[in-house]
N, C-alpha and C positions, 0 to 999 in steps of 0.2 A: 518475275513474270516469264513463264516459259514461252519459247519461240516455237511455232509450228509451221510446217510447210503446207503448200496447197494439197499435196498428196496425203499428209497427215489428216487434214481437215476432211478430205473426201472419205478416207477410211473410217474416221469417227462417225461421220454422218451416215455412212452405209450400214453401220451396225446398230445405230440407236437413233430413235427420234428423241427430240428434246435433249440434245447433247449438252454436257456440262463443260463449258469453255470459259468459265469465269476467270478473269485475270490473265488470260493468254495474250501473247503478242502475235497478231495477225497483220501487222502493219505492212502495207505495200503489196500484199498478195492479190492475185487475180482469182476472185471467188465468184465470178459471174454465174448467175442462174442456180446457185446451190440452195438447198432447202434447209434453212435454219429455224423452221417453224417450232415454236415452243422452247427453243434452246436458251440456255443461260449464258449470256455474254457480259454479265455484270463486270465492270471494271476492265473489260478487254480493251486492248489497243488495236483499233482498226483504222488508224490514221493512214490516209492515202490508199486504202484498200478498194479495189474495184468490185463492187457488189451489184453491178448492173443486173437487173432482173431477178435478184435474189428474193426468195420467198422467206420472209421473216415474221410471219403472222404469229402474234402472241409471244415473240421473243423478249427476253429480259436483257435490256441494254442499259440498265441504270449505271450512271457515272462512267459510261464507255467513252473512249476517245475515238470519235469519227471525223476528226478534222481532215479536210480535203478528201474525204471518202467519196466515191462515186456510187450513188444510190439511184441512178436513173432507172425509172420503171420498177423499182423495188417495192415489194408488198410488205409494208410495216403495219398492216391493220392490227389493232389491238396490242401492239408492242408497247413495252414500258421503256421509255427513253428518259425517265426522270433524271435530271442533273447531267445528262450527256452533253458532250461538246460536238457540235456539227458545224463548227466554224469553217467557212469556205468549202463546205460540202456541196455536191451537186445532187439535188433532190428532184430534178426534172421528171415529171410524170409519176412520182412516187405516190403510193396510197398510204395516207396517214389517218384513215378512218378509225375513230375510237382509240387513237394512239395517245398515250400519256406523254405530253410534252412539257410537263411542269419543270421549270428551272433549266430548260435546254438552251444552250448558247448557239444562236443561229447567225452570228455576225458574218456577213459576206457570203452566206449560203445562197445558192441558186435554187429558186423555188418556183419555177414555171410549171404550170399545168398540174399542180399537186391536187390529188383527190382527197377530200375530207376536211379541208380547211375552208372556213367561211370567206 
């Protein structure tokens, strides 16, 4: 799993929409407010990553590790999180409208004011 820096991610997102970041290690990075719309983050390691306000509409996050990630006010509308781990993640105010949450581990996740859940 390749490691990327915040600068690497910004460069990739600047040249392409729907970035292919499958299997990359982004753990612990500060990626607040970045646009991952339609990107492929399948099997990516985002543990402890700060994704506050990130725009991740339609992103593929299948089997991704988002444990302890900060997703406050993140837009995950129509994202595919099938089988992802969001244990102890902070999803306060996140938009999960039409998000695929099949098989997602949410143990200990903070889920206040989430949009899109009954």
